[in-house]
C-alpha positions as CSV (number, residue, x, y, z in Angstrom):
1,M,-0.1,0.0,0.1
2,T,2.8,2.6,0.7
3,L,4.3,1.2,-2.6
4,R,1.2,2.2,-4.6
5,L,0.9,5.6,-2.5
6,A,4.5,6.7,-3.2
7,F,4.1,5.7,-6.6
8,I,1.1,7.4,-7.2
9,A,2.4,10.8,-5.8
10,L,5.3,10.2,-8.0
11,V,2.9,10.3,-11.3
12,T,0.9,13.3,-9.7
13,A,4.5,15.1,-9.2
14,A,5.6,14.4,-13.0
15,T,1.9,15.4,-14.0
16,V,2.2,18.9,-12.3
17,S,5.7,19.6,-13.3
18,T,4.8,18.7,-17.1
19,S,1.6,20.9,-17.1
20,A,3.9,23.7,-15.5
21,A,6.0,23.4,-18.4
22,Q,3.8,23.4,-21.0
23,S,2.2,26.2,-19.3
24,N,5.2,28.1,-20.4
25,L,5.0,27.4,-23.7
26,H,3.4,30.3,-26.0
27,S,1.4,30.7,-29.0
28,I,1.0,33.1,-31.9
29,F,-1.6,33.4,-34.4
30,V,-1.1,34.6,-38.3
31,R,-3.2,36.2,-40.6
32,V,-1.9,36.7,-44.0
33,V,-3.5,39.2,-46.5
34,D,-3.7,41.0,-49.9
35,A,-2.9,44.3,-49.0
36,D,-5.1,45.3,-52.3
37,T,-8.5,43.5,-52.0
38,G,-7.6,42.4,-48.4
39,R,-8.6,38.7,-49.5
40,P,-6.2,35.8,-47.4
41,I,-3.4,34.3,-48.8
42,P,-2.9,30.6,-48.5
43,R,0.4,29.0,-48.3
44,V,2.5,31.4,-47.2
45,R,5.7,30.3,-45.6
46,V,6.0,31.6,-42.2
47,T,8.6,31.5,-39.7
48,V,9.4,32.2,-36.3
49,S,12.5,32.6,-34.4
50,V,12.4,33.1,-30.4
51,I,15.7,34.3,-28.5
52,E,15.7,32.5,-25.3
53,G,18.2,33.3,-23.4
54,T,21.8,32.7,-25.2
55,T,20.0,30.3,-27.6
56,M,17.7,30.4,-30.4
57,R,14.9,28.6,-31.4
58,G,12.8,28.3,-34.3
59,A,9.1,26.9,-36.1
60,L,7.9,27.0,-39.7
61,E,3.9,26.8,-40.5
62,F,2.2,27.6,-43.9
63,T,-1.0,29.2,-44.0
64,D,-4.5,27.7,-44.9
65,R,-6.8,28.9,-47.4
66,Q,-8.3,31.6,-45.1
67,G,-4.6,32.7,-44.5
68,R,-4.0,31.7,-41.3
69,A,-1.2,30.1,-39.4
70,W,-0.9,28.9,-35.8
71,L,2.4,28.9,-34.1
72,R,3.1,27.1,-30.9
73,R,4.9,25.6,-28.0
74,L,7.1,28.6,-28.3
75,P,9.2,29.4,-25.4
76,S,9.4,33.5,-23.9
77,G,11.2,35.5,-25.2
78,R,11.4,38.0,-28.1
79,A,9.9,36.7,-31.2
80,R,10.5,37.7,-34.9
81,L,7.9,36.6,-37.7
82,R,8.8,36.6,-41.3
83,V,6.7,35.6,-44.4
84,L,7.5,34.5,-47.7
85,H,5.8,33.6,-51.2
86,E,6.5,33.0,-54.5
87,V,3.9,35.7,-56.3
88,F,3.5,38.5,-53.2
89,Y,6.0,40.2,-51.2
90,D,5.9,42.0,-47.6
91,I,5.1,45.7,-48.2
92,A,6.4,46.5,-44.6
93,A,9.8,46.2,-46.2
94,P,11.7,49.6,-46.8
95,P,12.7,49.7,-50.3
96,G,16.1,48.2,-51.1
97,A,16.1,46.2,-47.6
98,I,15.5,42.5,-46.2
99,P,11.8,42.3,-44.5
100,P,12.3,43.2,-41.2
101,G,9.5,41.1,-40.2
102,V,7.6,41.5,-37.0
103,S,8.5,41.0,-33.3
104,V,6.3,40.6,-30.3
105,Q,7.3,39.7,-26.7
106,L,6.3,36.3,-25.7
107,D,5.8,36.6,-21.5
108,D,3.7,33.9,-19.0
109,G,0.4,35.4,-18.3
110,K,-0.2,37.2,-21.4
111,P,-2.6,35.9,-24.1
112,P,-1.5,34.9,-27.4
113,P,-0.5,37.7,-29.8
114,L,-2.1,38.0,-32.9
115,V,0.3,39.3,-36.0
116,T,-1.3,40.7,-39.4
117,F,1.1,40.5,-42.8
118,R,-0.1,42.9,-45.7
119,L,1.3,41.4,-48.9
120,A,1.4,43.1,-52.5
121,R,1.7,41.4,-55.8
122,G,5.7,41.5,-56.5
123,G,7.1,42.7,-59.8
124,T,8.7,40.1,-62.6
125,I,11.7,39.8,-64.7
126,S,11.9,37.2,-67.3
127,G,14.1,36.7,-70.5
128,Q,16.3,33.8,-72.1
129,V,20.1,33.0,-72.0
130,F,22.1,32.3,-74.8
131,D,25.3,30.5,-75.4
132,E,28.2,32.3,-77.8
133,F,26.8,30.5,-80.7
134,G,23.2,32.0,-80.0
135,E,21.7,29.0,-78.9
136,P,19.5,28.6,-76.0
137,M,21.4,27.5,-72.5
138,A,19.2,25.0,-70.2
139,E,20.2,24.0,-66.9
140,L,21.4,27.5,-65.9
141,R,20.7,29.1,-62.6
142,V,19.6,32.7,-62.9
143,G,19.4,34.5,-59.3
144,L,18.8,38.0,-58.7
145,F,20.6,40.6,-56.6
146,R,19.0,43.6,-54.8
147,Q,20.9,46.7,-55.1
148,S,20.8,48.5,-51.5
149,A,19.1,51.8,-51.5
150,L,22.1,53.0,-48.9
151,D,25.0,52.2,-51.2
152,G,23.9,50.3,-54.1
153,A,25.8,47.3,-52.8
154,P,24.2,44.3,-54.3
155,T,22.9,41.6,-51.8
156,S,21.3,38.2,-52.9
157,T,17.2,38.1,-52.8
158,G,17.2,34.2,-52.6
159,R,15.2,34.5,-55.2
160,S,16.1,32.3,-58.5
161,A,15.2,30.2,-61.7
162,I,16.5,27.5,-63.6
163,T,16.4,28.0,-67.7
164,D,14.3,25.8,-69.7
165,D,15.1,24.3,-72.8
166,R,14.7,27.4,-74.6
167,G,16.8,28.9,-72.1
168,E,13.9,30.9,-70.3
169,Y,13.6,31.7,-66.6
170,R,11.1,33.9,-64.9
171,V,11.4,34.9,-61.4
172,A,8.1,36.6,-59.7
173,G,7.2,38.2,-56.3
174,L,9.9,41.1,-56.7
175,P,9.5,44.1,-54.5
176,P,9.9,47.4,-55.7
177,G,13.6,48.2,-56.4
178,K,16.9,47.3,-58.9
179,Y,17.8,44.2,-59.1
180,I,21.1,42.6,-61.1
181,I,20.7,39.4,-62.7
182,G,23.2,36.9,-63.0
183,A,23.2,33.2,-64.5
184,T,25.9,30.6,-63.7
185,P,26.0,27.0,-64.9
186,T,24.5,24.0,-62.7
187,Y,26.8,21.5,-64.5
188,S,30.5,21.0,-65.9
189,P,32.2,22.8,-68.7
190,R,31.7,21.4,-72.3
191,P,34.6,22.0,-74.1
192,L,34.7,22.6,-77.9
193,G,35.8,19.3,-79.8
194,E,38.7,19.6,-82.1
195,F,39.3,18.4,-85.6
196,P,42.5,18.8,-87.0
197,A,42.3,19.4,-91.3
198,D,45.0,17.4,-91.8
199,V,43.5,14.3,-91.0
200,L,41.6,14.0,-94.4
201,T,43.2,15.3,-98.0
202,T,41.0,17.9,-99.4
203,A,39.3,15.7,-101.5
204,Q,38.0,13.3,-99.2
205,W,37.0,16.2,-96.7
206,I,35.0,17.3,-99.6
207,N,33.3,14.0,-100.0
208,V,32.6,13.7,-96.7
209,L,30.9,17.0,-96.8
210,Q,28.8,15.8,-99.8
211,G,27.7,13.2,-97.8
212,W,26.0,15.3,-94.9
213,S,24.3,17.8,-97.5
214,N,23.8,18.5,-101.3
215,D,24.3,21.9,-100.9
216,V,28.1,21.6,-100.7
217,E,29.4,24.3,-102.7
218,S,28.9,28.1,-102.4
219,A,26.9,30.4,-104.9
220,A,30.5,31.1,-106.9
221,G,30.8,27.0,-107.1
222,S,33.9,26.6,-104.9
223,A,34.1,24.0,-101.9
224,P,33.6,25.3,-98.4
225,P,37.1,26.5,-96.4
226,L,38.3,23.9,-94.3
227,P,39.0,24.3,-90.9
228,A,42.4,25.7,-89.8
229,P,44.5,22.6,-88.3
230,V,44.7,23.4,-84.3
231,A,47.7,21.8,-82.2
232,H,45.1,21.8,-78.9
233,T,42.0,23.2,-77.7
234,P,42.1,24.8,-74.2
235,L,39.1,23.9,-71.4
236,V,36.8,26.8,-72.2
237,G,33.8,26.9,-70.0
238,Y,31.3,29.5,-69.0
239,A,31.7,32.4,-66.5
240,A,29.2,34.0,-64.4
241,T,27.7,36.3,-66.5
242,F,25.5,39.7,-65.6
243,Y,22.9,41.3,-67.3
244,P,23.4,42.8,-70.5
245,G,26.3,40.0,-70.5
246,D,29.4,41.2,-68.4
247,D,31.1,40.6,-65.1
248,R,29.3,41.7,-62.1
249,A,31.2,45.1,-62.0
250,H,29.4,46.1,-65.2
251,A,26.2,44.7,-64.6
252,Q,23.2,46.9,-66.0
253,A,20.6,46.9,-63.4
254,V,16.7,46.5,-63.7
255,D,14.5,49.1,-61.9
256,V,11.4,47.2,-60.6
257,E,7.7,48.2,-59.5
258,G,5.4,46.2,-57.5
259,G,3.0,44.2,-60.3
260,R,4.8,44.8,-63.2
261,E,6.4,42.4,-65.6
262,Y,9.7,43.1,-67.1
263,A,10.1,40.8,-70.1
264,G,13.1,40.6,-72.6
265,I,15.4,40.6,-70.0
266,S,17.7,38.4,-72.1
267,F,21.7,37.8,-72.3
268,T,24.9,35.9,-73.6
269,M,26.8,33.8,-71.5
270,R,30.3,34.6,-71.3
271,T,33.2,32.3,-72.2
272,T,36.1,31.7,-70.0
273,P,39.3,29.8,-69.7
274,M,39.6,27.6,-67.1
275,A,42.2,25.0,-65.0
276,F,42.1,22.2,-63.6
277,V,43.6,23.2,-59.8
278,T,45.1,20.6,-58.1
279,G,47.1,20.3,-54.4
280,T,48.2,18.7,-51.4
281,V,47.0,20.0,-47.7
282,T,50.1,19.1,-45.4
283,G,50.2,19.3,-41.4
284,M,47.7,17.7,-40.1
285,P,48.0,16.2,-37.2
286,A,48.0,11.9,-36.9
287,G,45.5,10.4,-35.4
288,L,42.7,12.8,-35.8
289,P,39.4,11.6,-37.9
290,G,38.4,13.2,-41.3
291,G,36.7,16.2,-42.1
292,L,38.8,18.4,-44.2
293,S,37.3,21.4,-46.5
294,V,38.9,22.9,-49.0
295,A,37.7,25.7,-51.2
296,L,38.3,28.2,-53.5
297,V,37.0,31.7,-52.6
298,P,36.8,34.3,-55.2
299,D,38.6,37.7,-54.6
300,A,36.6,39.8,-56.9
301,P,33.6,39.5,-59.2
302,G,34.9,37.7,-62.3
303,G,34.7,34.0,-63.5
304,A,33.1,32.7,-60.2
305,T,31.0,34.3,-57.8
306,H,30.6,31.6,-55.0
307,P,33.3,29.3,-53.4
308,I,34.1,26.4,-55.3
309,P,34.5,23.2,-53.3
310,A,37.2,20.7,-53.9
311,T,35.4,17.7,-55.8
312,T,37.8,15.2,-54.6
313,I,39.8,14.9,-50.9
314,D,41.6,11.8,-50.2
315,I,42.9,10.5,-46.7
316,H,46.3,11.8,-47.9
317,G,45.0,15.4,-47.9
318,R,45.5,15.7,-52.0
319,F,42.4,17.5,-53.9
320,S,41.4,18.3,-57.0
321,M,39.3,21.1,-58.6
322,P,38.7,20.3,-62.5
323,F,36.6,23.6,-63.7
324,V,37.8,26.5,-62.4
325,P,37.6,29.8,-64.3
326,H,40.5,31.8,-64.4
327,G,40.9,34.7,-61.7
328,S,42.5,35.4,-58.3
329,Y,41.3,33.2,-55.5
330,T,41.5,32.5,-51.3
331,L,42.3,29.1,-50.9
332,L,40.5,28.1,-47.3
333,A,41.4,24.7,-46.0
334,S,40.4,23.6,-42.5
335,L,40.1,20.4,-40.4
336,K,36.5,19.7,-38.8
337,R,37.2,20.3,-35.0
338,Q,36.4,17.8,-32.8
339,A,35.4,18.5,-28.7
340,G,38.4,18.8,-26.8
341,Q,40.6,19.1,-29.9
342,D,42.5,22.0,-31.6
343,A,41.0,23.7,-34.9
344,Y,43.5,23.8,-37.7
345,S,43.2,26.1,-40.9
346,A,45.0,28.2,-43.3
347,R,44.2,31.0,-46.1
348,V,46.7,30.9,-49.5
349,P,46.3,33.5,-52.1
350,V,46.0,31.4,-55.5
351,S,46.2,33.0,-58.8
352,V,44.2,30.6,-61.3
353,G,45.7,30.6,-65.0
354,S,47.0,28.6,-67.9
355,E,49.6,27.5,-65.9
356,T,48.3,26.1,-62.7
357,A,47.6,22.7,-63.8
358,A,51.2,22.2,-63.9
359,M,51.6,23.8,-60.4
360,P,50.1,21.7,-57.7
361,L,49.7,23.9,-54.6
362,V,51.0,22.7,-51.2
363,V,48.8,23.8,-48.1
364,I,50.2,24.0,-44.5
365,L,47.7,24.0,-42.2
366,E,48.5,25.7,-38.9
367,R,46.9,25.3,-35.4
368,T,44.3,28.5,-35.0
369,F,42.7,27.5,-31.5
370,R,41.3,25.1,-28.9
């Protein structure tokens, strides 16, 4: 009997403790409407982050058909809410700035707050991207960078599109502002093939062409010219290209107004020489597990706009990056830090050019901190 009473008391205490803990959790009710019509907007992404002491907790929900979202089981503290939609934008954001969201204080004993977001239909940018021969390019990632209203510095909007088989892209939901449009390949470079003219005699070459087409001769009755002999075709790929077809420093911004479409923002990708970058990372302490990372970070806008990670790294620290546009980079190498162990890293300036493949890099890690 005594044991049973003790068990009941223990369960009761645990239930009370759990209820008390749950009573300290909060909810936020969100409503999202069209700023012009007042109608609810469904499928809006609603995120919240709450700072609780030195830690941050977050939650994610989507609005229902009535434009409502319920964020629950949140701790006490200062909460910041943001919304994101593919077509609409938050009108509370000042021009050229990231949407600030809405902040609310979650305190014990207070009712759940109700937050209303008003969104407007954003602008749209669309166009085509071509290669150097005028052919549409598929599988390119087209990203938008918004110019700051303060200093004009471009910042990523997080909005992008992949070109289709016609080289077309379309990005919607843009708040008013000035945007820079840039494209980067999502695949490895495809170098042009080579066909030395001295493989066939002139007569054999003409016979081959006649087999391809009956319209071999020109209006003057002469045979088409032979391609010039080539000793070697260098590896050439596509550099990050910005509208109207240049590097980022010479990009032309598009001034967007809400609700309007800007079509025909088309451009041709820039070609650039590329190189194989190889090397070895030394100075790794013995007995530490893997976790080595190596990447090239571009020093200035040019051939690349994002860090280029090593595609292969073996257990001896040897790495390779097969398709790197010529330019100036900083090579960053770091060894993943384990609990109670020292951290090791290195920063090495690298100039990538035609001679890079013949000169493997040697990167020495140094202990940075424990």
